[in-house]
N, C-alpha and C positions, 0 to 999 in steps of 0.2 A: 504494500500500500504506500502511496505517496503521502508524505507528511509536509505540512506547511511549516515554514520557519521564518524567523526575523531576517530582514535584509536591510541594507542602507536605503534611505529614501531616494528614489530616482530623481536625478537633477533635471531630467528632460520631461518631467510631467508638467502638464498645464497648471498643476497646483503649486509648482515650485515658488512662484511669487508669494504664496500664502504661508510658506514655511516660516518666514521671519516672524518672530514673536508668538508662535503657536503655543498654546497651553498643552496640546497633545499633538504629537507628530510621530507616526510610526509607519512601518511598511512590513508586509509579510509576503512570501511567495511560495508557490508550489509548482513543481514540475508537472507538466501535462503529459498524459500518456501518448505514445506514438499514434498518429492518425487522428488526434483531436482536431476538430475544425477551428476556424478562425472567427466564429460567431461570438464576438465579445458580449453582445447583449444576451445571447443564449447562456453563456457562461455565468454572467451576472445574475440572470434569473434563476439558474440552477443553484447558485450559492445563496441567494437572498430570498427566494420565494418558496423553497422547499426545506426550510430549516428544521432542525431537530426539535423534539418536544420540549427539551429543557431550555432552548433559546426562546421558543414561543412563551414558555412559562415566565422566564425572566423579563421578557418584554411586557407581558401583562402585569407583572409585579411593578415594573418601572412605571407603567402608565397609572396604576392605582396610587402609588406613592407620590408621584409628581403632580397629579391632578389638583390636589388642594392648594398648591402654590402657583397654579396657573400655567404650568408647562403643558404644551400640546401633547396629546396622546399620539401614539403611532398611527392609530386609525384616523385621527383628525388630520395629521400631517399628510397621510396618504390620500384622504378624501379631497383635501384642499389642493393638493398637487395634481390629482387626477382631473380636476376641473380646469387646470391650466395646461396640462399636457401629459406626456408619458410618465409612468411610474414603474419602478422595479422594486418589488416588495412594497414597502410604504415610502420608499425614497424617491423624491422627484428626480427625473433624469434631466440634468442641466446641459450636458453637451456630450457629443459622441463623434469620434473619428475612427479611422480604420484600426488604430492601435490603442486607443484610450477612451474610456467612458467615465463620465463624472456625474456623481449623484450628490445631493446635499440639500440643506435647508438652513434658513436663518430663523432664530427664535429670540425671544427677549433675553434669555440667559446665556445663549451661545450660538455660534455659527459653526456648522460642520460641513466638511466635504469629504467624499470618499471617491477615489479614482481607482479604476481597474485597468491595468495595462497588460497587453499581451506582448511578451518578449520572445522574439524568434532569434534563433542562432546562439542560444546559450550553449555552453560546452556539453551539457547533458540533455539537450533538447529544449523545447519551448517551455516557458513558464508563465503563469498568471500571477501578477503582482497586485496587491491591494495596498493603497496608501490612504491614511486617514489624517486629516488636519482639522483641529478644533481650536477656535478662538473664543474664550470666555468673555462675557461682558460685565459680570458682576459677581458678588459673593455666591449667589445661587448657582451660577454656571461653574465656578471653581469647586464648590462643594459637590455638586452633581458629578462633575468630572472625576474628582478624587474617589468617589464611591464606585463609579462604573468602570473606571479605567482597567482594573484587573479583569473584569468580565469582558470588556471590549476586546482585549488581547486574545482571550480564549475563543470568543465568538468569531473574531476575524479569521483565525486559523481554521476553526471548524467550518466556516462558510467556504473558505478556499478548498478544503478537503471535500466538502459536499459537491462543489462544482467539478472537481477533478473526477470524483466517483461517477457523476452524472454523464460526463463525456466518455468515460470508460465503458459505460453501458451496462 
């Protein structure tokens, strides 16, 4: 089985200008199996729309805990985004090119962006990279981020592994 692992943040991502001053900045990658296609949107959907039960449970818990302080639920983010355009999971699709897809949302407590990059020509084959950049606006954003950051890292790796499993078939 292919395992996701931490990698340096890619300097050629469209998110690179957002790296400066980020409260959270990380990147993870997974090698894709031979023969996996180049459908970046399909890979993103496989990783973000078919999540494990424990990720769905954590998301529901997050929504319930954050509702009293006025933070948008994942369902509300997805519904509002769907009214404006395409959504992957509950994340608004902000931009897409042949090699990179960007999702994200701005809220009163923080702004986040997630980029998925398809890297061809790696020494051991192609890989899928996920980059996350978060900028907090206030104490609520910083507190929220401190609590969810460890979960985020596990979820990011698990989502990459789900995408790789899906293309392996």
